[in-house]
C-alpha positions in Angstrom: -11.7 8.6 -11.0 -14.7 9.0 -8.8 -16.5 6.0 -7.1 -20.0 5.8 -8.5 -21.1 2.3 -7.6 -20.5 0.8 -4.2 -22.0 -2.4 -2.6 -22.9 -0.6 0.6 -22.7 3.2 0.2 -24.8 5.4 -2.0 -23.6 8.6 -3.6 -26.4 11.1 -4.4 -25.9 13.2 -7.5 -24.3 16.6 -6.5 -24.3 20.0 -8.1 -21.3 20.7 -10.3 -19.0 23.6 -9.3 -16.8 25.4 -11.8 -13.3 26.5 -10.8 -9.9 27.0 -12.4 -6.8 24.9 -12.0 -3.6 26.4 -13.4 -5.8 28.9 -15.4 -7.9 26.2 -17.0 -11.6 25.8 -16.3 -12.5 22.5 -14.6 -15.4 21.2 -12.5 -15.9 19.5 -9.2 -18.9 18.5 -7.1 -20.6 20.2 -4.2 -19.2 18.6 -1.0 -15.7 18.1 -2.5 -12.6 19.5 -1.0 -10.2 21.1 -3.5 -7.9 18.1 -3.4 -10.6 15.5 -3.8 -12.0 17.4 -6.8 -8.6 17.5 -8.4 -8.1 13.8 -7.7 -11.5 13.0 -9.3 -10.2 14.8 -12.4 -7.1 12.6 -12.4 -4.8 15.4 -11.2 -2.5 13.6 -8.7 0.4 16.1 -8.5 -0.5 19.0 -6.3 3.0 20.4 -5.9 6.7 19.5 -5.7 9.1 19.2 -2.9 11.3 22.3 -2.4 14.7 20.7 -2.2 14.5 17.8 -4.7 11.5 18.9 -6.8 9.7 15.6 -6.4 6.0 15.4 -7.0 3.7 15.7 -4.0 0.1 14.7 -3.9 -2.9 13.9 -1.7 -1.3 12.2 1.3 -2.9 12.5 4.8 -6.3 14.0 3.8 -6.7 15.5 7.3 -4.6 18.7 7.1 -1.6 17.4 9.1 1.0 17.4 6.4 1.9 20.0 3.8 1.8 17.8 0.7 -1.4 19.4 -0.6 -0.5 23.0 0.0 -1.5 25.1 -3.0 -2.2 28.7 -3.9 -6.0 29.4 -3.8 -7.4 32.8 -4.8 -3.9 34.2 -4.4 -3.4 32.9 -0.9 -0.3 30.6 -0.4 -0.1 27.5 1.8 -3.8 26.5 1.6 -4.3 22.9 2.8 -6.5 21.7 -0.1 -7.3 18.4 1.5 -9.5 20.1 4.1 -10.6 23.3 2.2 -14.1 23.0 0.7 -14.4 23.6 -3.0 -16.3 26.8 -3.9 -17.4 28.2 -7.2 -14.9 30.3 -9.2 -11.9 29.4 -7.1 -8.5 30.0 -8.7 -6.3 27.0 -7.7 -2.6 26.9 -8.6 0.4 24.7 -7.9 2.6 26.3 -5.3 6.2 26.8 -6.3 9.1 28.4 -4.4 7.4 28.5 -1.0 4.2 30.1 -2.4 5.3 32.4 -5.2 3.1 32.2 -8.3 5.2 31.7 -11.4 
């Protein structure tokens, strides 16, 4: 799911970073945000709407909406589209306004 060949841009090889998503080990690249690393892994659902439980995903990518809010290292409401990926992060889907289930 990651762009590797582009007619104008070049993408230098980046160091892999290990983290967990929903308790499972996964890898992203140095320079990724949490949401972009998950998107590159094919993970498009980052949460669900509170009232109707509809899937939410990577939407604005600039931190203005709350579609990408997740629990990161036990902290609720982290805007994953603007939060840089770091090694050993624990990333979880946020349910019920931030309560881990």
